[in-house]
C-alpha positions in Angstrom: 44.7 39.2 22.3 43.9 36.0 24.2 45.2 33.2 22.0 44.7 29.5 22.5 47.1 27.1 20.8 45.9 23.6 19.8 48.8 21.2 19.5 50.5 18.2 21.0 52.3 20.1 23.7 52.3 17.1 26.1 53.9 14.3 24.1 57.3 12.8 25.1 59.0 14.2 22.0 61.6 17.0 22.3 60.6 18.4 18.9 56.9 18.6 19.7 57.7 20.2 23.1 60.0 22.8 21.6 57.6 23.6 18.8 55.0 24.4 21.4 57.4 26.4 23.5 58.6 28.4 20.5 55.2 29.3 19.2 54.1 30.3 22.6 57.1 32.5 23.1 56.9 34.1 19.7 53.3 35.0 20.3 54.1 36.4 23.7 56.8 38.5 22.2 54.1 40.0 19.9 52.2 41.0 23.1 49.6 38.3 23.3 48.3 36.2 26.2 48.8 32.6 25.3 47.2 29.4 26.5 47.0 25.8 25.3 43.8 23.8 24.8 44.0 21.0 27.4 44.8 17.6 25.8 44.1 14.4 27.6 47.2 12.2 28.0 45.2 9.1 27.0 46.5 7.4 23.8 49.5 9.8 23.8 53.2 9.1 24.4 52.9 10.6 27.8 50.1 8.3 29.0 50.8 6.6 32.2 49.6 3.1 31.4 52.2 2.3 28.7 55.0 3.5 30.9 53.9 1.1 33.6 53.7 -1.8 31.1 57.1 -0.9 29.5 58.8 -0.7 32.9 57.4 -4.1 34.0 58.7 -5.6 30.8 62.1 -4.1 31.3 62.2 -5.4 34.9 61.3 -8.9 33.9 64.2 -8.7 31.4 66.5 -7.5 34.1 67.0 -4.3 32.1 67.1 -2.0 35.2 68.9 0.9 33.5 66.3 1.0 30.8 63.5 0.9 33.3 65.0 3.8 35.2 65.3 5.8 32.0 61.6 5.3 31.2 60.7 7.1 34.5 63.5 9.7 34.1 61.9 10.6 30.7 58.4 10.7 32.1 59.5 12.9 35.0 61.4 15.3 32.8 58.5 15.9 30.4 56.0 16.2 33.3 58.1 18.9 34.8 58.8 20.7 31.5 55.1 20.8 30.5 54.5 23.0 33.5 55.6 25.8 31.2 52.3 25.6 29.3 49.2 27.2 30.8 46.3 25.0 29.7 42.5 25.8 29.5 39.4 23.7 29.0 36.0 24.5 27.6 34.7 24.8 31.1 37.1 27.5 32.0 35.9 31.2 31.9 39.0 32.3 29.9 38.0 29.8 27.1 35.1 32.0 26.3 37.3 35.0 26.1 39.7 33.6 23.5 40.0 35.9 20.5 41.8 33.5 18.2 42.6 29.7 18.2 45.9 28.7 16.5 46.0 25.1 15.2 49.6 23.9 14.9 52.2 23.2 14.5 53.2 19.5 14.0 51.5 16.8 12.0 48.1 17.4 13.4 46.4 16.7 10.0 48.1 13.3 9.6 45.1 11.1 8.8 47.3 8.1 8.6 47.6 8.3 12.3 44.9 6.6 14.4 45.3 9.2 17.1 44.8 12.2 14.7 42.0 10.5 12.8 40.2 9.8 16.0 40.6 13.4 17.1 40.0 15.1 13.8 37.3 17.4 15.2 39.8 18.9 17.7 42.6 19.4 15.2 40.4 20.9 12.5 38.7 23.1 15.0 35.1 21.8 14.5 33.6 23.1 17.7 35.7 26.3 18.2 33.7 29.5 18.8 36.2 32.2 17.7 38.5 33.0 14.9 40.7 30.1 13.7 44.1 30.1 11.9 46.7 27.5 11.5 50.4 27.8 11.9 52.8 25.4 10.2 50.3 22.5 10.3 51.3 19.4 8.4 49.5 16.3 6.8 52.8 14.3 7.0 52.5 11.6 4.4 48.7 11.5 4.1 47.5 11.1 0.5 45.1 13.6 -1.1 42.5 10.8 -1.5 42.0 10.6 2.3 41.1 14.3 2.3 38.9 14.3 -0.8 36.7 11.7 1.0 36.8 13.3 4.4 33.7 15.5 5.0 34.9 16.8 8.4 38.2 18.0 7.1 36.7 19.8 4.1 33.8 21.4 6.0 36.0 22.5 8.9 38.7 23.9 6.6 36.2 26.4 5.3 35.8 27.9 8.8 39.5 28.6 9.1 40.3 32.3 8.4 43.9 31.8 7.2 46.0 28.7 6.7 49.7 28.4 6.9 51.5 25.0 6.5 54.9 23.5 7.0 55.5 21.7 3.8 54.7 21.3 0.1 52.5 18.3 0.5 50.2 20.1 2.9 50.2 23.2 0.6 49.0 21.1 -2.3 46.2 19.5 -0.3 45.0 22.9 0.9 45.0 24.3 -2.6 43.7 21.3 -4.5 41.2 19.7 -2.0 40.1 22.6 0.2 40.4 25.2 -2.6 41.9 27.7 -0.3 44.9 30.0 -0.4 47.7 29.3 2.1 51.4 29.9 2.6 54.3 27.9 3.8 55.9 29.2 7.0 58.9 28.1 9.0 58.7 25.5 11.7 58.0 27.5 14.9 61.3 26.4 16.5 63.0 28.7 13.9 61.1 31.7 15.2 63.5 31.8 18.2 67.3 32.0 18.4 69.8 30.2 20.5 69.7 32.9 23.2 66.0 32.3 23.6 66.5 28.6 24.1 69.5 29.1 26.4 67.1 30.8 28.8 65.6 27.4 29.5 69.0 26.1 30.8 70.7 29.2 32.1 71.5 27.7 35.4 72.8 24.4 34.1 76.6 23.6 34.0 78.2 22.9 30.6 79.4 19.5 29.4 83.1 19.2 29.5 85.3 19.3 26.4 82.5 20.0 23.8 81.5 16.4 23.1 80.1 15.0 19.8 76.3 14.6 19.9 74.3 11.8 18.3 70.6 12.5 17.9 69.5 9.7 15.6 66.2 7.8 15.4 66.6 4.1 14.9 69.7 1.9 14.6 72.8 3.4 13.0 74.2 1.3 10.1 77.4 -0.6 11.0 79.5 1.5 8.6 78.2 4.7 10.2 79.1 3.4 13.7 82.6 2.6 12.3 83.0 6.2 11.0 81.8 7.7 14.3 84.2 5.6 16.4 87.0 6.6 14.0 86.0 10.3 14.5 86.2 9.8 18.2 89.8 8.5 17.9 90.8 11.3 15.5 89.3 14.2 17.7 89.6 12.8 21.2 86.0 13.9 21.8 83.6 11.9 23.9 80.3 10.9 22.3 76.8 11.6 23.7 73.9 9.4 22.5 70.7 11.3 23.2 67.4 9.5 23.6 68.7 6.0 22.7 71.1 3.8 24.6 74.2 2.8 22.7 76.7 0.8 24.6 79.6 2.0 22.6 79.0 5.7 23.4 80.6 7.4 26.3 77.5 9.1 27.6 73.8 8.0 27.2 71.1 10.5 28.0 67.3 9.8 28.0 64.9 12.1 26.2 64.6 15.4 28.1 63.8 18.7 26.4 66.1 20.7 28.7 69.0 18.2 28.2 68.3 18.4 24.5 69.1 22.1 24.5 72.0 21.6 26.8 73.5 19.1 24.5 73.2 21.5 21.5 74.6 24.4 23.5 77.7 22.5 24.5 78.5 20.0 21.7 81.2 20.5 19.1 79.6 18.4 16.4 76.2 16.8 15.7 75.3 13.5 13.9 71.6 13.3 13.2 68.8 12.0 10.8 66.0 13.9 12.4 64.1 17.1 11.4 64.5 18.9 14.6 68.0 17.6 15.1 68.8 19.3 11.8 67.0 22.5 12.8 68.8 22.9 16.1 72.1 22.1 14.4 71.4 25.2 12.3 70.1 27.3 15.2 73.2 26.6 17.3 75.5 27.0 14.2 77.1 23.6 14.5 79.0 21.6 12.0 77.0 18.4 11.5 76.6 15.3 9.5 73.1 14.7 8.4 71.9 11.1 7.5 68.4 12.3 6.8 68.6 13.0 3.0 65.9 10.5 2.2 63.4 12.6 4.3 61.7 15.2 2.1 61.3 17.8 4.9 65.0 17.6 5.9 66.1 17.8 2.2 63.8 20.8 1.7 65.1 22.5 4.9 68.8 22.1 4.0 68.1 23.1 0.4 66.3 26.3 1.4 69.2 27.3 3.7 72.1 26.4 1.4 73.3 23.8 3.9 73.1 20.7 1.7 76.8 19.9 2.2 75.9 18.7 5.7 74.3 15.6 4.1 76.5 12.6 4.6 76.5 9.0 3.2 76.7 6.3 5.8 80.2 5.2 4.8 81.7 8.7 4.5 84.7 9.8 6.6 83.2 12.3 9.2 86.4 14.3 9.9 85.8 16.6 6.9 82.3 17.3 8.2 83.7 18.0 11.6 86.4 20.4 10.3 84.5 22.0 7.4 82.7 25.0 8.8 79.4 25.7 7.2 78.8 29.3 5.9 76.4 30.5 8.6 76.4 34.0 7.2 74.5 32.7 4.3 72.5 30.2 6.3 71.4 32.7 8.9 70.3 35.2 6.2 68.1 32.5 4.6 66.6 31.6 8.0 66.0 35.2 8.9 64.1 35.8 5.6 61.8 32.9 6.2 61.4 33.8 9.9 60.4 37.4 9.0 57.8 36.3 6.5 56.4 33.8 9.0 56.1 36.5 11.7 54.3 38.7 9.2 51.7 35.9 8.8 51.1 35.9 12.5 51.0 39.7 12.8 48.6 40.0 9.9 46.1 37.6 11.5 46.5 38.6 15.1 46.3 42.4 15.0 43.6 43.6 17.4 
């Protein structure tokens, strides 16, 4: 079949990039030809104008390293996005698409100005073939916003089969759209570490298996203290990925390939992010997870029997570093969810 994915493949977010890559690869493994619906960069994190504005601001503040990293990030994602063949409505192949797959990511997040503005696209209003969703999410949008949204309700009735990423989206589909649906795994879990390593097969390894920090926002002071203490106890260097931290040994700007490289080579992960957690599991790392206030992370670790990775901000990190998680159990749980998710795709995409 010819399949067209509708998602945010060209944002400057490693998780979004890898979701798109994983779903594309999984569908290709099932024997399909896969394309992406072309998405304008306007109003996205990969738009050129804000990069220019941000770099001028950094230059005026004499923050030359930050300015350089802005363009390193932009160049890295521009290059990486070449993996995704895109089509537009004017292309001949567009009219030969057998099925459109909406997802994954928070495409139904009506709290977002971008997704609200583009609701016709992400609910498939003008699509001319079969439509399904894969692991789509409403994020934190309330039911009320869908009850009063005519476009969302009407478009949902044209979708042949809906799969979602989380309980909140499941409830909205059942209670507001009055449709059956199922919860599937995030598409990044459809692949294994060998699949991701193909993206970086020619890259050298980091020396001495460093500690990786992939954390959104500022780390609390007591967490910084514990991380520095762990460095002293283990002798490991620390990589900060995506955010500059002067006290870290290595700082790396956002880059989806370097993201995979860091996970391949690190000895331990400190994170508070959803995909930081997922890739810790995929690469079978010991890790300390500060994201227990985030429902989707809590659900992920609960469903994989990996809750002991949760850490409090003032906890000693050495036991997390040394305490090997039981990946026999974890991998079995992931494989079960992966297999049921693949069955959803097979059921809907058989010729």
